[in-house]
KOLNUKOL-434318 format. One record per atom (N, C-alpha, C): residue in three letters; chain; atom name; x, y, z. Coordinates in Angstrom, 2 decimals, decimal comma, padded with zeros to 5 digits, m for minus. Layout:
BEGIN
ala;A;CA;X;Y;Z .
...
***
This chain:
BEGIN
met;A;N;123,87;030,88;216,93 .
met;A;CA;124,22;030,82;215,52 .
met;A;C;123,65;032,05;214,83 .
lys;A;N;124,51;032,74;214,05 .
lys;A;CA;124,09;033,92;213,30 .
lys;A;C;124,48;033,77;211,84 .
lys;A;N;123,56;034,13;210,96 .
lys;A;CA;123,82;034,14;209,53 .
lys;A;C;124,15;035,58;209,13 .
ile;A;N;125,28;035,74;208,48 .
ile;A;CA;125,81;037,07;208,17 .
ile;A;C;125,96;037,24;206,67 .
gly;A;N;125,60;038,41;206,16 .
gly;A;CA;125,87;038,80;204,78 .
gly;A;C;126,81;039,98;204,78 .
ile;A;N;127,85;039,92;203,96 .
ile;A;CA;128,83;041,02;203,90 .
ile;A;C;128,92;041,53;202,46 .
leu;A;N;128,91;042,86;202,33 .
leu;A;CA;129,15;043,49;201,06 .
leu;A;C;129,93;044,78;201,27 .
ser;A;N;130,40;045,35;200,19 .
ser;A;CA;131,18;046,57;200,26 .
ser;A;C;131,06;047,30;198,93 .
asp;A;N;131,46;048,54;198,95 .
asp;A;CA;131,60;049,33;197,73 .
asp;A;C;130,37;049,28;196,84 .
thr;A;N;129,21;049,58;197,45 .
thr;A;CA;127,98;049,66;196,67 .
thr;A;C;127,89;050,96;195,89 .
his;A;N;128,54;052,01;196,38 .
his;A;CA;128,59;053,30;195,67 .
his;A;C;127,21;053,72;195,16 .
cys;A;N;126,23;053,76;196,06 .
cys;A;CA;124,86;054,25;195,80 .
cys;A;C;123,95;053,26;195,08 .
thr;A;N;124,40;052,03;194,85 .
thr;A;CA;123,60;051,11;194,06 .
thr;A;C;123,39;049,79;194,80 .
ile;A;N;122,14;049,36;194,86 .
ile;A;CA;121,84;048,03;195,39 .
ile;A;C;121,19;047,24;194,26 .
ile;A;N;121,85;046,18;193,85 .
ile;A;CA;121,26;045,34;192,81 .
ile;A;C;120,17;044,48;193,45 .
pro;A;N;119,15;044,10;192,71 .
pro;A;CA;118,05;043,29;193,28 .
pro;A;C;118,54;041,97;193,89 .
gln;A;N;119,61;041,42;193,38 .
gln;A;CA;120,12;040,14;193,88 .
gln;A;C;120,62;040,22;195,32 .
val;A;N;120,89;041,42;195,81 .
val;A;CA;121,26;041,58;197,23 .
val;A;C;120,14;041,02;198,10 .
tyr;A;N;118,92;041,33;197,75 .
tyr;A;CA;117,78;040,92;198,57 .
tyr;A;C;117,55;039,41;198,54 .
ser;A;N;117,78;038,80;197,43 .
ser;A;CA;117,61;037,34;197,38 .
ser;A;C;118,80;036,62;198,02 .
phe;A;N;120,02;037,10;197,77 .
phe;A;CA;121,20;036,44;198,34 .
phe;A;C;121,23;036,57;199,86 .
phe;A;N;120,75;037,69;200,38 .
phe;A;CA;120,77;037,93;201,82 .
phe;A;C;119,42;037,68;202,49 .
lys;A;N;118,48;037,04;201,82 .
lys;A;CA;117,13;036,89;202,38 .
lys;A;C;117,10;036,13;203,71 .
asp;A;N;118,03;035,20;203,92 .
asp;A;CA;118,01;034,40;205,14 .
asp;A;C;119,05;034,82;206,17 .
val;A;N;119,76;035,92;205,94 .
val;A;CA;120,77;036,33;206,91 .
val;A;C;120,10;037,07;208,08 .
asp;A;N;120,79;037,06;209,21 .
asp;A;CA;120,31;037,78;210,38 .
asp;A;C;120,77;039,24;210,37 .
glu;A;N;121,95;039,48;209,79 .
glu;A;CA;122,52;040,83;209,73 .
glu;A;C;123,25;041,01;208,42 .
ile;A;N;123,31;042,26;207,97 .
ile;A;CA;124,16;042,65;206,85 .
ile;A;C;125,26;043,54;207,40 .
trp;A;N;126,48;043,27;206,95 .
trp;A;CA;127,63;044,11;207,31 .
trp;A;C;128,14;044,75;206,04 .
his;A;N;128,28;046,07;206,06 .
his;A;CA;128,75;046,82;204,89 .
his;A;C;130,12;047,40;205,23 .
ala;A;N;131,13;047,03;204,44 .
ala;A;CA;132,51;047,43;204,72 .
ala;A;C;132,92;048,71;203,98 .
gly;A;N;132,01;049,66;203,87 .
gly;A;CA;132,35;050,99;203,41 .
gly;A;C;132,15;051,28;201,94 .
asp;A;N;132,21;052,58;201,62 .
asp;A;CA;131,83;053,13;200,33 .
asp;A;C;130,39;052,75;200,01 .
ile;A;N;129,54;053,10;200,95 .
ile;A;CA;128,11;052,88;200,83 .
ile;A;C;127,57;053,72;199,67 .
gly;A;N;128,01;054,95;199,61 .
gly;A;CA;127,63;055,83;198,51 .
gly;A;C;126,76;056,98;198,94 .
asn;A;N;125,70;056,68;199,66 .
asn;A;CA;124,83;057,73;200,21 .
asn;A;C;123,98;057,13;201,32 .
ile;A;N;123,37;057,99;202,09 .
ile;A;CA;122,60;057,52;203,25 .
ile;A;C;121,37;056,74;202,82 .
glu;A;N;120,81;057,05;201,65 .
glu;A;CA;119,64;056,33;201,16 .
glu;A;C;119,95;054,85;200,93 .
thr;A;N;121,14;054,57;200,43 .
thr;A;CA;121,55;053,18;200,22 .
thr;A;C;121,63;052,45;201,55 .
ala;A;N;122,22;053,09;202,55 .
ala;A;CA;122,30;052,49;203,89 .
ala;A;C;120,89;052,27;204,46 .
glu;A;N;120,02;053,24;204,27 .
glu;A;CA;118,66;053,13;204,80 .
glu;A;C;117,89;051,99;204,12 .
gln;A;N;118,10;051,79;202,82 .
gln;A;CA;117,44;050,67;202,13 .
gln;A;C;117,90;049,34;202,70 .
leu;A;N;119,19;049,20;202,93 .
leu;A;CA;119,71;047,96;203,50 .
leu;A;C;119,20;047,76;204,93 .
ala;A;N;119,21;048,83;205,72 .
ala;A;CA;118,78;048,75;207,11 .
ala;A;C;117,28;048,47;207,22 .
ala;A;N;116,51;048,86;206,24 .
ala;A;CA;115,07;048,56;206,24 .
ala;A;C;114,83;047,08;205,93 .
phe;A;N;115,79;046,45;205,25 .
phe;A;CA;115,68;045,04;204,88 .
phe;A;C;116,15;044,11;205,99 .
lys;A;N;117,32;044,40;206,55 .
lys;A;CA;117,92;043,58;207,62 .
lys;A;C;118,70;044,51;208,55 .
pro;A;N;118,93;044,10;209,80 .
pro;A;CA;119,80;044,90;210,66 .
pro;A;C;121,16;045,11;209,97 .
leu;A;N;121,63;046,36;210,02 .
leu;A;CA;122,84;046,75;209,29 .
leu;A;C;123,92;047,24;210,24 .
arg;A;N;125,12;046,69;210,08 .
arg;A;CA;126,32;047,24;210,71 .
arg;A;C;127,16;047,74;209,54 .
ala;A;N;127,69;048,95;209,65 .
ala;A;CA;128,44;049,51;208,53 .
ala;A;C;129,53;050,44;209,03 .
val;A;N;130,51;050,64;208,16 .
val;A;CA;131,55;051,64;208,36 .
val;A;C;131,56;052,52;207,12 .
tyr;A;N;132,05;053,74;207,27 .
tyr;A;CA;132,13;054,59;206,10 .
tyr;A;C;133,43;054,33;205,35 .
gly;A;N;133,40;054,67;204,07 .
gly;A;CA;134,58;054,51;203,23 .
gly;A;C;135,08;055,85;202,73 .
asn;A;N;136,17;055,82;202,00 .
asn;A;CA;136,80;057,05;201,52 .
asn;A;C;135,91;057,83;200,55 .
cys;A;N;134,95;057,21;199,91 .
cys;A;CA;134,06;057,90;198,97 .
cys;A;C;132,75;058,36;199,62 .
asp;A;N;132,54;058,04;200,88 .
asp;A;CA;131,28;058,41;201,54 .
asp;A;C;131,30;059,86;202,00 .
asp;A;N;130,14;060,50;201,88 .
asp;A;CA;130,03;061,91;202,24 .
asp;A;C;129,86;062,10;203,75 .
his;A;N;129,74;063,37;204,16 .
his;A;CA;129,66;063,69;205,58 .
his;A;C;128,39;063,14;206,23 .
ile;A;N;127,33;062,96;205,47 .
ile;A;CA;126,09;062,43;206,05 .
ile;A;C;126,28;060,96;206,44 .
val;A;N;126,86;060,19;205,55 .
val;A;CA;127,16;058,78;205,88 .
val;A;C;128,15;058,72;207,03 .
arg;A;N;129,15;059,59;207,03 .
arg;A;CA;130,17;059,60;208,09 .
arg;A;C;129,60;059,99;209,44 .
met;A;N;128,54;060,79;209,44 .
met;A;CA;127,89;061,13;210,71 .
met;A;C;127,11;059,95;211,27 .
gln;A;N;126,62;059,08;210,40 .
gln;A;CA;125,80;057,94;210,81 .
gln;A;C;126,63;056,70;211,16 .
tyr;A;N;127,74;056,50;210,44 .
tyr;A;CA;128,52;055,27;210,59 .
tyr;A;C;129,97;055,62;210,91 .
pro;A;N;130,62;054,80;211,75 .
pro;A;CA;132,01;055,09;212,14 .
pro;A;C;133,01;054,63;211,08 .
glu;A;N;134,25;055,03;211,25 .
glu;A;CA;135,33;054,58;210,37 .
glu;A;C;135,70;053,13;210,66 .
asp;A;N;135,63;052,76;211,92 .
asp;A;CA;135,95;051,40;212,38 .
asp;A;C;134,84;050,89;213,27 .
gln;A;N;134,62;049,59;213,23 .
gln;A;CA;133,69;048,96;214,17 .
gln;A;C;134,39;047,76;214,79 .
phe;A;N;134,29;047,70;216,10 .
phe;A;CA;134,73;046,53;216,86 .
phe;A;C;133,49;046,01;217,56 .
phe;A;N;133,19;044,74;217,40 .
phe;A;CA;132,02;044,19;218,07 .
phe;A;C;132,21;042,69;218,30 .
his;A;N;131,36;042,16;219,16 .
his;A;CA;131,40;040,75;219,53 .
his;A;C;130,08;040,13;219,11 .
ile;A;N;130,14;039,01;218,41 .
ile;A;CA;128,94;038,30;217,98 .
ile;A;C;129,21;036,81;218,13 .
glu;A;N;128,23;036,10;218,71 .
glu;A;CA;128,47;034,70;219,09 .
glu;A;C;129,71;034,70;220,00 .
asp;A;N;130,74;033,94;219,66 .
asp;A;CA;131,99;033,95;220,44 .
asp;A;C;133,14;034,55;219,65 .
val;A;N;132,82;035,46;218,73 .
val;A;CA;133,79;036,00;217,80 .
val;A;C;133,94;037,51;217,99 .
asp;A;N;135,19;037,96;218,07 .
asp;A;CA;135,51;039,39;218,07 .
asp;A;C;135,76;039,82;216,63 .
val;A;N;135,06;040,87;216,22 .
val;A;CA;135,10;041,33;214,83 .
val;A;C;135,66;042,75;214,77 .
tyr;A;N;136,51;042,97;213,79 .
tyr;A;CA;136,99;044,32;213,47 .
tyr;A;C;136,67;044,58;212,01 .
met;A;N;135,95;045,68;211,74 .
met;A;CA;135,58;046,04;210,37 .
met;A;C;135,98;047,49;210,10 .
thr;A;N;136,62;047,70;208,95 .
thr;A;CA;136,99;049,03;208,48 .
thr;A;C;136,92;049,00;206,97 .
his;A;N;137,15;050,13;206,32 .
his;A;CA;137,06;050,14;204,86 .
his;A;C;138,40;049,84;204,20 .
ile;A;N;139,44;050,59;204,58 .
ile;A;CA;140,75;050,43;203,95 .
ile;A;C;141,70;049,81;204,96 .
gly;A;N;142,37;048,72;204,57 .
gly;A;CA;143,28;048,13;205,54 .
gly;A;C;144,24;047,10;205,02 .
gly;A;N;143,99;046,54;203,87 .
gly;A;CA;144,89;045,51;203,36 .
gly;A;C;144,48;044,12;203,81 .
tyr;A;N;145,36;043,18;203,55 .
tyr;A;CA;145,08;041,77;203,80 .
tyr;A;C;146,34;041,09;204,31 .
pro;A;N;146,23;039,85;204,78 .
pro;A;CA;147,39;039,18;205,38 .
pro;A;C;148,65;039,29;204,50 .
gly;A;N;149,72;039,72;205,15 .
gly;A;CA;150,98;039,94;204,48 .
gly;A;C;151,10;041,31;203,87 .
lys;A;N;149,99;042,04;203,75 .
lys;A;CA;150,00;043,38;203,13 .
lys;A;C;149,07;044,34;203,89 .
tyr;A;N;149,03;044,21;205,21 .
tyr;A;CA;148,24;045,13;206,01 .
tyr;A;C;148,88;046,51;206,00 .
met;A;N;148,05;047,54;206,04 .
met;A;CA;148,57;048,89;206,24 .
met;A;C;149,16;048,94;207,65 .
pro;A;N;150,21;049,75;207,89 .
pro;A;CA;150,86;049,77;209,21 .
pro;A;C;149,90;050,00;210,37 .
glu;A;N;148,98;050,96;210,23 .
glu;A;CA;148,08;051,25;211,35 .
glu;A;C;147,10;050,10;211,59 .
ile;A;N;146,74;049,39;210,53 .
ile;A;CA;145,85;048,23;210,68 .
ile;A;C;146,60;047,09;211,35 .
arg;A;N;147,84;046,88;210,95 .
arg;A;CA;148,67;045,84;211,57 .
arg;A;C;148,75;046,07;213,08 .
tyr;A;N;148,91;047,32;213,48 .
tyr;A;CA;148,97;047,67;214,89 .
tyr;A;C;147,64;047,35;215,59 .
ile;A;N;146,54;047,75;214,98 .
ile;A;CA;145,22;047,50;215,56 .
ile;A;C;144,97;046,00;215,69 .
leu;A;N;145,28;045,25;214,65 .
leu;A;CA;145,06;043,80;214,69 .
leu;A;C;145,90;043,14;215,79 .
ala;A;N;147,14;043,59;215,95 .
ala;A;CA;148,01;043,03;217,00 .
ala;A;C;147,50;043,40;218,39 .
glu;A;N;146,98;044,60;218,53 .
glu;A;CA;146,50;045,06;219,84 .
glu;A;C;145,14;044,46;220,20 .
lys;A;N;144,19;044,50;219,27 .
lys;A;CA;142,82;044,07;219,56 .
lys;A;C;142,61;042,56;219,41 .
lys;A;N;143,42;041,91;218,58 .
lys;A;CA;143,36;040,45;218,36 .
lys;A;C;141,95;039,95;217,97 .
pro;A;N;141,37;040,52;216,90 .
pro;A;CA;140,06;040,02;216,48 .
pro;A;C;140,17;038,62;215,88 .
asp;A;N;139,06;037,92;215,89 .
asp;A;CA;138,98;036,61;215,23 .
asp;A;C;138,63;036,77;213,76 .
leu;A;N;137,96;037,88;213,44 .
leu;A;CA;137,50;038,15;212,08 .
leu;A;C;137,81;039,60;211,75 .
tyr;A;N;138,51;039,81;210,64 .
tyr;A;CA;138,85;041,15;210,17 .
tyr;A;C;138,24;041,35;208,79 .
ile;A;N;137,43;042,40;208,65 .
ile;A;CA;136,71;042,68;207,41 .
ile;A;C;137,09;044,06;206,91 .
cys;A;N;137,37;044,14;205,62 .
cys;A;CA;137,56;045,45;204,98 .
cys;A;C;137,06;045,37;203,56 .
gly;A;N;136,97;046,52;202,92 .
gly;A;CA;136,55;046,62;201,53 .
gly;A;C;137,62;047,34;200,73 .
his;A;N;137,21;048,30;199,93 .
his;A;CA;138,05;049,24;199,20 .
his;A;C;138,70;048,71;197,94 .
ser;A;N;139,25;047,53;197,96 .
ser;A;CA;140,03;047,04;196,81 .
ser;A;C;139,16;046,59;195,64 .
his;A;N;137,89;046,34;195,89 .
his;A;CA;136,96;045,79;194,90 .
his;A;C;137,37;044,38;194,48 .
ile;A;N;138,21;043,74;195,27 .
ile;A;CA;138,70;042,38;194,98 .
ile;A;C;138,27;041,46;196,11 .
leu;A;N;137,48;040,45;195,79 .
leu;A;CA;137,03;039,48;196,77 .
leu;A;C;138,22;038,68;197,30 .
lys;A;N;138,36;038,63;198,61 .
lys;A;CA;139,40;037,81;199,24 .
lys;A;C;138,86;037,23;200,53 .
val;A;N;139,09;035,96;200,72 .
val;A;CA;138,82;035,28;201,99 .
val;A;C;140,11;034,55;202,31 .
ile;A;N;140,81;035,02;203,35 .
ile;A;CA;142,15;034,52;203,64 .
ile;A;C;142,29;034,25;205,13 .
asn;A;N;142,78;033,07;205,46 .
asn;A;CA;143,13;032,76;206,83 .
asn;A;C;144,50;033,36;207,12 .
asp;A;N;144,63;034,06;208,23 .
asp;A;CA;145,92;034,59;208,65 .
asp;A;C;146,40;033,79;209,86 .
pro;A;N;147,23;032,76;209,62 .
pro;A;CA;147,67;031,92;210,74 .
pro;A;C;148,58;032,66;211,72 .
lys;A;N;149,28;033,68;211,25 .
lys;A;CA;150,17;034,44;212,13 .
lys;A;C;149,38;035,21;213,19 .
leu;A;N;148,27;035,84;212,76 .
leu;A;CA;147,45;036,62;213,71 .
leu;A;C;146,22;035,86;214,18 .
his;A;N;146,07;034,62;213,73 .
his;A;CA;144,95;033,77;214,16 .
his;A;C;143,61;034,44;213,88 .
leu;A;N;143,42;034,88;212,64 .
leu;A;CA;142,15;035,50;212,26 .
leu;A;C;141,78;035,10;210,84 .
leu;A;N;140,51;035,31;210,53 .
leu;A;CA;140,01;035,15;209,18 .
leu;A;C;139,79;036,54;208,62 .
his;A;N;140,32;036,78;207,43 .
his;A;CA;140,14;038,06;206,75 .
his;A;C;139,14;037,88;205,62 .
ile;A;N;138,16;038,79;205,55 .
ile;A;CA;137,19;038,78;204,45 .
ile;A;C;137,12;040,17;203,84 .
asn;A;N;137,32;040,23;202,54 .
asn;A;CA;137,01;041,42;201,75 .
asn;A;C;135,96;040,93;200,75 .
pro;A;N;134,73;041,44;200,84 .
pro;A;CA;133,67;040,92;199,97 .
pro;A;C;133,73;041,39;198,53 .
gly;A;N;134,74;042,17;198,17 .
gly;A;CA;134,82;042,69;196,81 .
gly;A;C;133,92;043,91;196,66 .
ala;A;N;133,25;044,04;195,53 .
ala;A;CA;132,42;045,21;195,26 .
ala;A;C;131,03;044,78;194,80 .
ala;A;N;130,01;045,45;195,34 .
ala;A;CA;128,63;045,12;194,99 .
ala;A;C;127,95;046,23;194,20 .
gly;A;N;128,71;047,26;193,83 .
gly;A;CA;128,12;048,38;193,09 .
gly;A;C;128,63;048,47;191,67 .
gln;A;N;128,18;049,52;190,98 .
gln;A;CA;128,54;049,66;189,57 .
gln;A;C;129,78;050,52;189,36 .
thr;A;N;130,21;051,29;190,33 .
thr;A;CA;131,35;052,19;190,16 .
thr;A;C;132,64;051,49;190,54 .
gly;A;N;133,63;051,57;189,66 .
gly;A;CA;134,94;050,99;189,94 .
gly;A;C;135,45;050,17;188,77 .
phe;A;N;136,63;049,61;188,96 .
phe;A;CA;137,28;048,85;187,89 .
phe;A;C;136,86;047,39;187,84 .
his;A;N;136,18;046,92;188,86 .
his;A;CA;135,82;045,50;188,93 .
his;A;C;134,88;045,08;187,80 .
lys;A;N;135,03;043,86;187,38 .
lys;A;CA;134,18;043,30;186,32 .
lys;A;C;133,09;042,39;186,89 .
lys;A;N;133,24;042,02;188,17 .
lys;A;CA;132,29;041,12;188,83 .
lys;A;C;131,69;041,82;190,05 .
ile;A;N;130,41;041,59;190,26 .
ile;A;CA;129,74;041,98;191,50 .
ile;A;C;129,91;040,79;192,43 .
thr;A;N;130,39;041,05;193,65 .
thr;A;CA;130,60;039,96;194,60 .
thr;A;C;130,08;040,34;195,98 .
met;A;N;129,63;039,31;196,71 .
met;A;CA;129,18;039,43;198,09 .
met;A;C;129,47;038,09;198,77 .
val;A;N;129,41;038,09;200,09 .
val;A;CA;129,71;036,88;200,86 .
val;A;C;128,61;036,68;201,90 .
arg;A;N;128,26;035,43;202,14 .
arg;A;CA;127,40;035,11;203,28 .
arg;A;C;127,96;033,86;203,95 .
phe;A;N;127,75;033,77;205,26 .
phe;A;CA;128,27;032,65;206,02 .
phe;A;C;127,57;032,59;207,37 .
val;A;N;127,91;031,58;208,12 .
val;A;CA;127,34;031,37;209,45 .
val;A;C;128,44;031,46;210,48 .
ile;A;N;128,15;032,14;211,58 .
ile;A;CA;129,02;032,12;212,75 .
ile;A;C;128,28;031,29;213,80 .
asp;A;N;128,90;030,20;214,20 .
asp;A;CA;128,31;029,29;215,19 .
asp;A;C;129,32;029,16;216,32 .
gly;A;N;129,07;029,90;217,41 .
gly;A;CA;130,05;029,94;218,48 .
gly;A;C;131,29;030,66;218,00 .
lys;A;N;132,39;029,93;217,89 .
lys;A;CA;133,64;030,50;217,39 .
lys;A;C;133,97;029,96;215,99 .
thr;A;N;133,01;029,26;215,38 .
thr;A;CA;133,24;028,60;214,10 .
thr;A;C;132,60;029,37;212,96 .
phe;A;N;133,34;029,52;211,86 .
phe;A;CA;132,82;030,08;210,63 .
phe;A;C;132,49;028,92;209,71 .
lys;A;N;131,28;028,89;209,15 .
lys;A;CA;130,92;027,76;208,30 .
lys;A;C;129,93;028,20;207,23 .
asp;A;N;129,69;027,28;206,29 .
asp;A;CA;128,70;027,48;205,23 .
asp;A;C;128,92;028,77;204,45 .
met;A;N;130,19;029,09;204,17 .
met;A;CA;130,49;030,31;203,43 .
met;A;C;130,11;030,14;201,97 .
glu;A;N;129,41;031,16;201,46 .
glu;A;CA;128,98;031,17;200,06 .
glu;A;C;129,32;032,52;199,45 .
ile;A;N;129,69;032,47;198,18 .
ile;A;CA;130,07;033,66;197,42 .
ile;A;C;129,02;033,92;196,36 .
phe;A;N;128,61;035,18;196,24 .
phe;A;CA;127,79;035,60;195,11 .
phe;A;C;128,71;036,27;194,11 .
glu;A;N;128,59;035,89;192,86 .
glu;A;CA;129,40;036,50;191,81 .
glu;A;C;128,54;036,65;190,56 .
met;A;N;128,60;037,82;189,95 .
met;A;CA;127,83;038,09;188,74 .
met;A;C;128,60;039,08;187,89 .
asp;A;N;128,58;038,92;186,60 .
asp;A;CA;129,21;039,88;185,71 .
asp;A;C;128,55;041,23;185,91 .
arg;A;N;129,37;042,26;186,12 .
arg;A;CA;128,83;043,60;186,40 .
arg;A;C;127,97;044,10;185,26 .
asp;A;N;128,36;043,83;184,05 .
asp;A;CA;127,59;044,34;182,90 .
asp;A;C;126,21;043,68;182,79 .
arg;A;N;125,99;042,56;183,46 .
arg;A;CA;124,67;041,91;183,46 .
arg;A;C;123,79;042,45;184,58 .
ala;A;N;124,41;043,10;185,57 .
ala;A;CA;123,66;043,57;186,74 .
ala;A;C;123,04;044,95;186,52 .
phe;A;N;123,60;045,73;185,60 .
phe;A;CA;123,13;047,11;185,44 .
phe;A;C;122,76;047,41;184,01 .
***
């Protein structure tokens, strides 16, 4: 059993609530637009970090983190990238990757819109944690935490806070 925290689009900012919301997770996964390497290092000093770079990340972040991550945790195959879409609206190259790799869990960021959607056609769970930073059009700071137990996703919780109260 693994407790996972997912966030995206921090754009150089970590709000203090990240540390309390993720205090009991085993790993943090960042779905891109970290902002700078210092932000990644702060998260990695707190909990083990898996991350991908986003379209706004500089060459230093891109040297440290890949564009895509494929990994296996518990009994789940995970695919994480920054830009990719969601069920029914996947980008063509993502649709191809999902059909070929057949992950159980697909994570992306970029949209700044929280989405948790089951894709019955591809037999996967899609999570976009929304945005946890101050840059962007979003009005809410959002993050997700949940448990992977074998092949089961459970105990999913959403963090949501008005952005203007966070900064």
